[in-house]
C-alpha positions as CSV (number, residue, x, y, z in Angstrom):
1,M,120.7,116.1,108.9
2,S,120.3,117.9,105.5
3,T,119.6,116.1,102.3
4,M,123.1,116.6,101.2
5,D,124.3,114.6,104.2
6,V,122.0,111.7,103.3
7,P,123.8,109.0,101.2
8,G,122.0,107.9,98.1
9,T,122.2,107.9,94.3
10,A,122.5,111.2,92.4
11,I,118.8,111.1,91.4
12,E,117.8,110.5,95.1
13,Q,119.9,113.5,96.1
14,Y,118.4,115.6,93.3
15,F,114.8,114.7,94.2
16,N,115.6,115.3,97.9
17,Q,116.9,118.7,97.1
18,L,113.7,119.6,95.4
19,I,111.8,118.4,98.4
20,Q,114.0,120.3,100.8
21,M,113.4,123.4,98.8
22,R,109.7,122.8,99.5
23,L,108.9,122.7,95.7
24,L,106.9,119.5,96.3
25,T,106.4,116.8,99.0
26,Q,107.0,113.5,97.1
27,V,108.7,112.3,93.9
28,I,108.1,108.8,92.7
29,V,109.6,107.1,89.6
30,S,107.9,103.8,88.8
31,D,107.4,101.5,85.8
32,T,104.3,101.5,83.8
33,R,102.7,98.9,86.1
34,G,103.1,101.2,89.1
35,D,106.0,99.3,90.7
36,T,108.2,101.9,92.4
37,T,111.8,102.3,91.3
38,V,112.7,105.4,93.3
39,A,110.6,107.2,95.9
40,C,111.7,110.3,97.8
41,L,109.2,111.5,100.4
42,M,109.1,114.4,102.9
43,G,109.4,112.9,106.3
44,L,107.6,114.7,109.0
45,E,109.4,112.7,111.7
46,H,112.7,114.4,110.6
47,G,111.5,118.0,110.9
48,G,110.4,118.1,107.3
49,D,113.8,116.9,105.9
50,A,113.5,114.7,102.9
51,V,113.7,110.9,103.4
52,V,114.9,108.5,100.7
53,S,113.1,105.3,100.5
54,S,113.0,102.4,98.1
55,A,110.1,100.2,97.2
56,E,111.1,97.6,99.8
57,D,111.3,100.2,102.5
58,T,107.9,101.8,101.8
59,Y,105.4,99.1,100.9
60,G,103.4,98.2,104.0
61,V,104.2,101.3,105.9
62,A,101.2,103.5,106.8
63,E,102.9,106.7,105.5
64,S,103.6,105.1,102.1
65,I,99.9,104.2,101.3
66,M,99.6,107.5,99.5
67,E,102.7,106.8,97.5
68,S,101.8,103.3,96.4
69,N,98.1,104.1,95.7
70,V,99.0,107.1,93.5
71,A,101.6,105.2,91.5
72,L,99.2,102.3,90.9
73,S,96.2,104.5,90.0
74,G,98.3,106.6,87.6
75,A,99.6,103.4,85.9
76,R,96.0,102.2,85.5
77,C,95.0,105.5,84.0
78,F,97.8,105.4,81.4
79,Q,97.0,101.8,80.7
80,N,93.3,102.5,80.2
81,L,94.0,105.4,77.9
82,D,96.3,103.2,75.9
83,Q,93.8,100.3,75.7
84,L,91.1,102.7,74.5
85,N,93.5,103.9,71.7
86,L,93.2,107.4,73.0
87,G,96.9,108.1,72.9
88,V,99.2,109.0,75.8
89,P,98.5,112.5,77.3
90,L,101.4,114.7,78.1
91,Y,100.4,114.4,81.8
92,V,97.5,113.5,84.0
93,S,96.7,115.4,87.2
94,F,94.7,114.3,90.2
95,Q,93.7,115.7,93.6
96,Y,93.4,113.6,96.7
97,H,92.1,115.6,99.6
98,D,95.0,118.0,100.2
99,D,97.4,116.4,97.8
100,V,97.9,117.5,94.2
101,V,99.4,115.0,91.8
102,V,101.0,115.3,88.3
103,Q,102.0,112.2,86.5
104,T,103.7,111.7,83.1
105,L,105.2,108.9,81.1
106,D,108.8,109.1,80.0
107,G,109.3,106.0,77.9
108,C,108.9,103.0,80.3
109,C,109.0,105.2,83.4
110,M,106.1,107.1,85.1
111,L,107.2,110.2,86.9
112,T,104.9,111.2,89.8
113,L,105.1,114.6,91.5
114,I,103.1,115.1,94.6
115,G,102.5,118.4,96.4
116,S,100.3,119.6,99.1
117,R,97.8,122.4,98.6
118,S,98.2,123.5,102.3
119,Q,101.9,124.1,101.5
120,G,101.1,126.2,98.5
121,H,101.6,123.5,95.8
122,F,99.4,123.4,92.7
123,V,99.3,121.6,89.4
124,G,100.9,124.5,87.5
125,G,103.8,124.6,89.8
126,L,104.4,120.9,89.6
127,L,104.2,121.0,85.8
128,T,107.0,123.6,85.7
129,L,109.2,121.1,87.5
130,L,108.8,118.5,84.7
131,D,111.1,120.2,82.3
132,Q,113.7,120.9,85.0
133,I,113.6,117.2,86.1
134,R,113.8,115.9,82.6
135,S,116.8,118.1,81.9
136,C,118.7,116.6,84.9
137,E,121.5,114.3,83.9
138,A,120.8,111.9,86.7
139,Y,117.2,111.5,85.6
140,Q,118.2,110.9,82.0
141,E,120.6,108.2,83.3
142,L,117.8,106.6,85.3
143,L,115.6,106.6,82.2
144,T,118.4,105.0,80.1
145,Q,119.2,102.3,82.6
146,T,115.5,101.5,83.1
147,Q,114.9,101.3,79.4
148,L,117.8,98.8,79.1
149,C,116.0,96.6,81.7
150,F,112.9,96.5,79.5
151,R,114.6,95.4,76.3
């Protein structure tokens, strides 16, 4: 089943298309506390096809430990920088074993892009996706709707 056959929201379909194109392995949008709003992960059990999952579907599942830990640690990083009055960086990047992570804050949402060095992903490549994702109408709509929830 291709990602275009998988039902989901426009943003899930867009993120799954990026994953299917092998530009990255996971995309997570969470709030500033690290609570997942949208998570799209590459599922090895489906021959590498992207799998859409929500926070309820992924928490507690062994394969989602990376996803939830990265979102939480990124949220803590941004919170610590804010508490120290150091300002908010354009992005933070991490490396966990084979995984390469880029995280950025867009208003009240934290966008997390995860790639795998063994699949040729690197920080620079993930950074180039930020502008593309931010220009996506579905992502802008997600940001707008999330911002309304925090007012």
